[in-house]
N, C-alpha and C positions, 0 to 999 in steps of 0.2 A: 535540648534535643536539636540535632542538625536538620537543616531544611533542604529538601529536594524540590526543585522547580521544574515542572513539566511545561514545555513551550508548545503553543498551539501551532498547527499546520493548517493550511487552507483546505486540505482534504481531511475533514473530520471523520469521514467514512473509514479511513485507515487508522486513525489515531485512537479513537474513543475506546474500542474494545481492548486494544493492546495496553493502553494506559490503565484502564480499570483493572485488568488482570494483575498488572504489576503492583498497583497500589495495595491490593489485597495482601501481598506478602511484605510490603515495606512500611505500612502505616503503623505497625506496632513499635517500630524503632525510629521512625523519622517523621518529621512534619512535611506531609506531601501537599504541595501547592500547585494549582493550575493557573497558568498565565495566558489568558486570551489576548494575543498581541499580533494581530494580522496587519501587515502594512497595507495590503490591498483588500478591497471588498470582493465579492464573488466567491464566497465560501461554500463548499459543498458538504451537505450533511447526509447521514444515512436515512433519516426520516424527516426531521425538522430541527430548526434551531432551538425551539423550546424544549423538545425532548432531549436533545444533546446537552443543553445546559443543565436541565433537571438531573440527568444521570450523573454528570460531573460534580454538581453541587452535593449530591448524596455521597459520592465517593471520596472527594478531596476534602482536606481539612479547611482549605481556603481557596476561593475562586477570585482571581484578579482579572481586571479588564482594561484594555487600552484599545479604543476604536481605531479603525483604519483611517488613513489620511484622506480628507475630503478635498480632492483637487478640483480646481476650476477647469472644466472641459468644454466651456462654452465656445462655439464657433465664432471667430473674430476675423475681420478683414483689415482693420486698422493696425499697422505695424507697431505703433506706440502701445496700443492696448494689448497686443500680443506679447510685447516685451514686459509689460507690467504683470501679465498673467504668469509668464515664465518666472519672473522674480518672486511673485507672491506664492506660487506653488513650491518654489525652492525653499522659502522660509517655512512653509507648512511641513515640509519634509524634515527640516532642521528641528522644528518644534516637536515633531513626533519622536525624533531621536532623543531629545532631552527628556521627554516624558517617559519613554521606555527605560532609559538609564536611571531616572529618578525612582521609578517603581522597583527596578532591579536592586538599587542600593538600599531602599527601605526594607525590602524582603530579605536581603542578605543570604542568598542561597549558597549552599556549600557545593551543590552539584546540579547541573541542568540535564534534563533528558529530552530528546526530540527525535523526530523521524525523518526530517529533511535537513541535511547539513548545509544546504544552500539557500534556505529561506532567510528573509531579511532579519527576523528577530534572532535567529541563531548567529548570523554573521555579526550582528551588533554585539552579542556576548563575546564572540571570538575577537573582534576588533578592539573593543573597549574594556572588557572585563576578562581578560585572558587568564587570570588567576583562578577563575571558577572551573572546576572539573566538569568536563563535557562528555556525555554518553549518547551515542546514536543507537537506536534500535531498528533492525530491519523490519519494515511493516508488511512487505509483500515481495513477490519475485521482482528482481531488478534487472534492467537492461545492462548489457556489457557497456563499459564506458567508451563512448565515441566522441572525440574532440572534433568539433566542426571548425573549419577554417573561417576566419572572420575577416571582413574588409578593413581598410585603414580607418574609416570613420567609426566603425564599431569598436575597434581597438582603442581609439582615442577617447571615445565616450566611456568605455570601461575604465580606462586609466583616470579620467577626470573624476568619476564618481567614487571609485574604489580607493584611489591613492591620495587625491587632493581634497575633495569634499568629504571623503570617508562616509559616504552615504550608501550603504549596501542595499541598493534597491534594484539593481540589475542582476540577471542570472549570473552565477559564478562563472568565471572564465573556464575553469576546470570542472565540468559536470561530473558527478559520481561521488566517490568516497575517498577523495585524495586530499581533503583539507587536513592541515596539521593539527596536532595536539588534541585529538578526539579519540575516545575509546569507542571503536566500532564493534557492535555485538551482532554477529550474523548468524544465520541458521546453521550453516555447516562449513567445513573446510572447502567444499566445492564452490561455495559462493565467494569465499575469500580469494580463491584462485581465479575467480571469474571477473574480478574488478581491478582497476588501477589503484595502487596503494601509495601511501606516504610514509616514509621511514620514520617520521616524527609522531606517528599515530600508532595506536595499538589495535590489533584485529583479533577477535576471539570468536570461535565457533561455539555457539551456546544454545541454539534452537530458538523457539518462539513460544511465549506464554499462551498465545492464541490456540496452539495445538495441544496443549497439555490435557485438556478435558477429553479430547478425541482419542489420544493414545490410550487413555484409561478405559474407554468404552470397549476396545477390542474389536474383534471381527463381527460383522453384522450377521444376523441369523437370516437364512433364506426365507422368503415369504411363502405362505401356504394359503391355499383357498382364495387367491385373488390374483388379478392379472399382473404380469411383470410390469414394473414401473421404472421409467427412465427419465432422468432430469437432464435437460440440455441447458447449459449455462452460457449465456451470451456476455461478451464484454461490451463496453460502451462504444457505439459506432464512431464517436469522435476520436477515440484513442487509436483505432486501427484504420480509419478512413472509410468513407461510405462505400466505395467500390469493393474493398476487401470484405466489409461487413455483409454486403449482398452475396458475395461468393460463398461465404459461410452459410448464410441462410438458405441458399439453393442446395447446398450439400445436405443440410439438416432436413430440408423438405423431402429429398429423395430417400434419406434414411427412414423418415417417418412413414412415407408411403409404402416402402418395401418391407416394413415390419408391422403390419396391422394388428398383430396380437399383443403388441406392447402398448401400455398406457404412457404416452409421452407428455411431459410437462416442460414448458420452455420458460426459463427464468431470465427475464430482461434485467439488465444492469440497473441498480437503484437510481442512477443518474441518466439512464438511457431513455429513448423515446418509445414508450410503451405502445402507443397507437401505431407507430411505424411497424413494430414487430408483429402486432396483431394483423395489420393489413397484409403483410408479406407472408404470414403463416395462418391463413384462414382455416377454421375448423380445429385448431390446436389450442389447448389451454395455455395461456400466457400469464405468468405471475411476476411480481417484483419482490415479494417478501421472501425471506430466507426459509429454507426447509431444514429440518433436522436430518442428519445423515441416515438415521435408521428408518426414514420414511421412503427411501428409494433403494432399488437394487443396483442401479447402474447410473453413471454420469457420463455424458459426452460433452466435450467443450473444446474450443480452440485455444483458450487459456483463460483461467480465472484463478485468483488466489484461493477461492473457495475449493478448488479442485484438491488442494493439499489436505483440507479438512476432511473431505470425503475419502481420500486415499488412506489417511491415517485411521479413519473409522472402519476401514475394511470394505468400502464400497468400490466395486469394479469401475474403474475410470478409464475412458478412452479419450485421447487427444487427437484432434483431426487437423490435417494440413492439406487442403485440396490441391491435388496435382504437385504437392511438394514445393509450392512456390513461395512459401513464407519461411523465414529464417528462424527456426526455433532455437538455434544456438545463441541468439541474442538474449533469450530468457533462460539459458543454461538447461534446456530441456530436450536437446537433440537426441539423447541416448535413452529416452523413455521407451520401453519395449512396446507399449501399446499406443504408439503414435502412427496413425494411418493416413495414407495419401489419397485413397480412392474408396468408392462405395463398396465394391466386393470385399475389400479388407475389413471395412467397418462391419459389414454384415457377417463376416466369418467370426469376428469377436462377439458380436451380439448373439450369434447362434450358440456360442459357449455359455452365455448367460441363460439363454433359453433352456439349455440342457443342465443348468445349475452347476457348471464346472467352476465353482468359486475359487478352489485351491489353485487353479491355473493362474488366476490373477493375483491371488494373495501372496504367493511366494515371491514373484517377480517385483510386485509393487513394494513389498517390504524391503527388498534389496535397494530399490531406487530411493525410498524414503530415508534409509540409513545413510545414503550417500548425499542426497540433496537437502534433507532436513537436518537430522542430527541423530546420534546414537543415544542422546538423552531423552528417553521415551517417557514423557509425562512429567519431567522434572525441570523444565526450562525456567519456570518462574523462580523456583528456589535457588537455582544456580546463578541466575542473574542477580537476585537479591544478595546472595553471598558475595558476588563479585563487587557489587556496589558498596557493600559494607566494608570490604577490603580497601576500596578506594578512599573511604571516608574515615577509616581508623588510623 
């Protein structure tokens, strides 16, 4: 039986559910192994490290571990001591590289799956074991590729580590999905056209296993004998900047105050500051746990990958862009019909929900999803597994 190795990413929040769904359709024909191999510490989890490991241990045939490099970060003033620390840390990185490759060679994977083509463990496979077939899965909405200009020192440092020491510990020079010899599996053709590509890699529009279950649920049933319920989904304040985060919160506060007949729930990001959100939105129920799409009638968000799950399930979803100052084209979402820039526009759409005009949303959102997500409604897992079988046969 051939072996598929799933490489860890520091953002466990994105990888865990996606990997689990895929293993369900691959485990019958392949030995599915998870390799926890983060070069750095500071890993983010959905709930906790213990729960994440427990879930993966139950799902995967084997769970391999290589801990992060423990670098000496002590503050030193003596130049000789500083030089010794630099030298010592360098050899720790070299040792981590040897350990990683040793585990890789003992496992003998036929194919590697990952969600970040620029992470150190993936770059190790690309640089040292290029014969292994490599597959990237789109875990969330992605930014358009923007190459930042780098200074001379940054360029020299990149050249030193990547080409001479061959220690892939710095961010890739070309961010995005332009690395060679990788099979990139994206949600739709729209995302393929949205990114910078490499002619030596394959790009396939195939949807996401995360959305399969929601396609199958179909359109939500309108609530009866209870208040209208709206879920406001926040992103992590660190991702969008504190000032932008506050602008969104002020927008949501006005929406809540002007629609008192709605029951509003605010979902803070799992890695966000729950106390900060509660302080900024007093009197509003703030949660961090996920809700099932059939528990709400409407979603309002500036952006969250969860928004796709609610859209697919038939939940009326409004995206907000206060004063039109944020560039939604970066997320490939500028043509979403229910993207509003001001409070009156938001209230006009909310009023349609108040009048239970669900078809108004449903028709347009379905068109959007077939463009941005995929035409493969509920069959992404099986199509990805068929593609992987084709690569290994």
